[in-house]
TORFI-820745 format. One line per 2 residues: number of its first residue (from 1); their letters; for each residue x, y, z of N, C-alpha, C, CB. Coordinates in steps of 0.05 Angstrom, whole numbers. Glycine has a CB too. Layout:
// residues N
NUM) a) X/Y/Z/X/Y/Z/X/Y/Z/X/Y/Z  ... .
This chain:
// residues 111
1) md) -2440/621/5621/-2468/620/5620/-2479/601/5606/-2477/642/5613  -2500/585/5617/-2510/555/5616/-2532/566/5593/-2524/538/5650 .
3) ka) -2535/549/5570/-2557/553/5552/-2584/544/5566/-2552/538/5526  -2605/556/5561/-2628/552/5572/-2630/521/5560/-2651/575/5564 .
5) ls) -2646/510/5573/-2660/486/5565/-2684/487/5551/-2665/472/5586  -2688/467/5527/-2707/470/5510/-2720/442/5508/-2697/482/5484 .
7) vp) -2742/442/5491/-2757/419/5485/-2746/414/5458/-2789/421/5487  -2729/391/5451/-2733/384/5425/-2752/381/5405/-2728/370/5424 .
9) sc) -2745/391/5384/-2771/379/5364/-2774/349/5353/-2769/394/5338  -2802/344/5351/-2804/310/5345/-2784/309/5320/-2842/296/5334 .
11) lq) -2782/324/5298/-2763/318/5276/-2733/314/5286/-2764/342/5256  -2724/325/5304/-2696/326/5312/-2698/291/5326/-2689/357/5338 .
13) lq) -2711/289/5341/-2714/266/5353/-2713/243/5338/-2733/267/5365  -2729/246/5318/-2734/229/5296/-2710/219/5279/-2751/243/5279 .
15) ll) -2697/243/5268/-2672/243/5256/-2648/231/5270/-2668/267/5250  -2648/236/5296/-2627/226/5315/-2629/193/5315/-2632/239/5346 .
17) gk) -2656/187/5318/-2663/154/5315/-2660/147/5290/-2693/145/5323  -2668/154/5269/-2663/142/5241/-2630/135/5235/-2673/165/5217 .
19) el) -2614/157/5251/-2585/160/5246/-2577/135/5255/-2570/183/5260  -2584/130/5285/-2574/109/5297/-2585/81/5286/-2581/113/5325 .
21) ql) -2605/84/5276/-2614/54/5264/-2590/50/5239/-2652/55/5248  -2596/69/5222/-2582/66/5194/-2547/57/5202/-2584/102/5174 .
23) ag) -2540/78/5221/-2512/66/5227/-2510/39/5240/-2497/84/5246  -2528/30/5256/-2531/4/5271/-2529/-19/5249/-2560/3/5289 .
25) ra) -2549/-13/5234/-2557/-34/5212/-2535/-45/5193/-2578/-22/5194  -2523/-15/5187/-2493/-19/5166/-2475/-31/5179/-2477/7/5156 .
27) gd) -2472/-27/5206/-2447/-41/5222/-2426/-20/5220/-2436/-72/5209  -2435/7/5213/-2416/27/5208/-2407/40/5242/-2432/52/5184 .
29) wl) -2387/32/5252/-2387/39/5280/-2381/67/5285/-2367/22/5294  -2360/76/5265/-2355/107/5267/-2376/123/5264/-2337/118/5249 .
31) rl) -2398/122/5243/-2417/129/5243/-2433/131/5268/-2424/119/5227  -2437/111/5276/-2454/102/5301/-2439/120/5324/-2452/64/5307 .
33) gr) -2418/119/5331/-2410/136/5348/-2411/164/5352/-2393/132/5348  -2408/175/5326/-2415/203/5322/-2445/207/5325/-2405/213/5294 .
35) ad) -2459/196/5317/-2493/193/5319/-2498/193/5347/-2507/165/5305  -2488/178/5359/-2487/174/5398/-2477/203/5409/-2458/145/5412 .
37) ae) -2450/206/5402/-2442/230/5407/-2458/259/5406/-2424/230/5394  -2470/260/5380/-2489/284/5375/-2516/280/5398/-2500/284/5340 .
39) lv) -2525/259/5403/-2548/255/5418/-2535/262/5443/-2562/225/5416  -2513/251/5454/-2507/263/5480/-2501/299/5484/-2481/246/5488 .
41) rl) -2492/304/5465/-2489/333/5463/-2516/350/5465/-2474/339/5436  -2529/340/5447/-2558/352/5446/-2579/350/5465/-2570/343/5426 .
43) aa) -2577/324/5480/-2591/324/5505/-2582/339/5525/-2595/302/5514  -2558/343/5528/-2554/359/5551/-2563/384/5555/-2532/361/5554 .
45) hw) -2580/393/5532/-2593/422/5532/-2624/415/5535/-2586/442/5500  -2638/392/5534/-2661/386/5529/-2672/393/5565/-2663/354/5514 .
47) ap) -2698/400/5562/-2710/405/5588/-2719/373/5593/-2736/429/5586  -2728/374/5616/-2734/347/5622/-2761/334/5610/-2735/346/5651 .
49) pe) -2759/311/5605/-2787/299/5589/-2809/311/5604/-2791/263/5589  -2817/311/5622/-2845/318/5639/-2851/347/5624/-2840/321/5680 .
51) qw) -2838/361/5615/-2842/386/5605/-2845/380/5575/-2819/406/5613  -2840/362/5562/-2850/358/5542/-2880/353/5529/-2838/345/5539 .
53) gv) -2885/357/5506/-2910/345/5494/-2916/326/5489/-2917/350/5479  -2937/314/5487/-2942/287/5483/-2929/272/5453/-2974/287/5484 .
55) de) -2928/291/5436/-2917/274/5407/-2882/280/5415/-2930/293/5366  -2875/298/5425/-2845/292/5432/-2837/273/5451/-2833/314/5441 .
57) rs) -2850/269/5472/-2848/244/5486/-2851/211/5472/-2869/249/5506  -2865/220/5453/-2875/195/5435/-2847/192/5418/-2906/202/5413 .
59) al) -2837/210/5407/-2815/206/5390/-2791/202/5410/-2810/230/5368  -2788/214/5427/-2768/208/5454/-2766/173/5462/-2784/227/5487 .
61) qa) -2792/166/5459/-2794/132/5459/-2782/117/5443/-2816/123/5455  -2787/125/5414/-2782/115/5394/-2746/116/5393/-2801/128/5372 .
63) lk) -2734/141/5403/-2706/144/5398/-2697/125/5426/-2695/179/5397  -2705/126/5443/-2698/104/5467/-2691/76/5450/-2729/98/5492 .
65) qa) -2722/69/5435/-2712/44/5426/-2687/37/5405/-2733/36/5416  -2689/59/5394/-2666/57/5371/-2642/59/5381/-2667/77/5349 .
67) ha) -2635/74/5404/-2611/74/5420/-2611/45/5433/-2611/100/5443  -2626/33/5445/-2626/8/5448/-2618/-12/5435/-2641/4/5452 .
69) qa) -2627/-13/5409/-2623/-29/5389/-2595/-30/5382/-2639/-22/5368  -2586/-8/5377/-2554/5/5368/-2542/-11/5391/-2547/45/5371 .
71) sq) -2548/-11/5417/-2534/-18/5440/-2528/-48/5441/-2548/-8/5464  -2549/-62/5430/-2545/-88/5430/-2536/-94/5405/-2566/-103/5438 .
73) nc) -2533/-83/5381/-2521/-89/5357/-2494/-84/5367/-2530/-72/5331  -2484/-59/5386/-2456/-65/5387/-2447/-83/5409/-2440/-40/5388 .
75) aa) -2467/-93/5428/-2453/-117/5445/-2454/-142/5429/-2469/-123/5474  -2466/-147/5409/-2464/-171/5396/-2442/-165/5378/-2489/-182/5382 .
77) ml) -2432/-148/5368/-2409/-148/5353/-2387/-150/5378/-2408/-119/5332  -2384/-137/5396/-2356/-144/5418/-2363/-168/5423/-2351/-127/5448 .
79) tl) -2381/-186/5428/-2386/-216/5432/-2372/-234/5412/-2416/-222/5431  -2380/-222/5383/-2370/-237/5360/-2337/-238/5354/-2383/-225/5337 .
81) ld) -2326/-203/5368/-2301/-207/5364/-2284/-218/5393/-2290/-179/5351  -2293/-215/5410/-2286/-235/5429/-2281/-265/5424/-2304/-232/5445 .
83) et) -2302/-277/5410/-2294/-306/5405/-2277/-313/5387/-2314/-321/5398  -2279/-289/5364/-2253/-294/5339/-2234/-293/5356/-2247/-269/5312 .
85) li) -2223/-267/5377/-2193/-267/5387/-2191/-292/5403/-2185/-242/5406  -2209/-300/5418/-2205/-328/5431/-2197/-349/5410/-2232/-338/5444 .
87) qm) -2215/-355/5388/-2202/-372/5372/-2175/-365/5355/-2220/-379/5357  -2168/-349/5352/-2139/-337/5342/-2124/-346/5364/-2135/-302/5337 .
89) re) -2128/-333/5390/-2110/-339/5411/-2103/-374/5414/-2126/-325/5438  -2126/-389/5413/-2125/-417/5415/-2107/-430/5391/-2154/-428/5415 .
91) gr) -2112/-421/5371/-2098/-430/5347/-2075/-420/5340/-2111/-428/5329  -2063/-407/5352/-2032/-394/5349/-2014/-416/5348/-2022/-373/5374 .
93) sr) -2012/-428/5368/-1991/-449/5360/-1991/-469/5342/-1985/-461/5379  -2022/-473/5326/-2020/-485/5311/-2014/-473/5283/-2037/-497/5314 .
95) wl) -2017/-446/5281/-2011/-431/5256/-1981/-428/5261/-2030/-401/5251  -1965/-421/5282/-1939/-422/5282/-1921/-446/5277/-1935/-412/5303 .
97) ay) -1940/-474/5284/-1919/-494/5276/-1923/-498/5247/-1921/-521/5293  -1951/-490/5231/-1952/-491/5203/-1929/-473/5195/-1980/-484/5192 .
99) ae) -1927/-449/5196/-1910/-431/5191/-1882/-442/5192/-1914/-412/5207  -1871/-456/5209/-1841/-461/5217/-1841/-483/5195/-1833/-471/5253 .
101) sh) -1860/-499/5193/-1857/-525/5176/-1855/-519/5144/-1883/-544/5181  -1861/-492/5139/-1860/-480/5110/-1837/-460/5108/-1887/-465/5103 .
103) gw) -1821/-455/5130/-1796/-445/5128/-1808/-410/5134/-1779/-454/5095  -1833/-408/5145/-1838/-382/5148/-1828/-369/5179/-1868/-380/5143 .
105) qd) -1822/-342/5180/-1816/-338/5206/-1841/-318/5224/-1785/-325/5205  -1841/-324/5247/-1863/-297/5255/-1848/-275/5253/-1876/-296/5286 .
107) eg) -1865/-254/5246/-1855/-227/5248/-1840/-212/5264/-1869/-216/5248  -1849/-217/5293/-1838/-207/5314/-1809/-222/5318/-1857/-210/5336 .
109) sa) -1807/-246/5302/-1774/-255/5305/-1756/-255/5287/-1769/-278/5312  -1765/-238/5265/-1747/-236/5237/-1724/-223/5240/-1761/-221/5215 .
111) t) -1703/-226/5240/-1676/-206/5244/-1666/-198/5227/-1655/-213/5253 .
């Protein structure tokens, strides 16, 4: 049996947006993932926005902006991580040469 679709409260929309903002600003990716999953879970039961009041649609717009900012934060972090991994791959031979010159072994080659 499907749940009836409902109009979320302004407070619910504001709280979801605030959680996305706080988690994104803090770089707390687990918290951000939980907030996003909660948004998806709740939104599945929302009536179409055309059925909402003006206040709820305004709160939805703010939530969309918070979600877009969180998405941009994630994309920026992924770019940074990608650049870091590229630098690590490119420098691997230098690190190995340095380690070998000091008598260190690659952990994968230790016997």
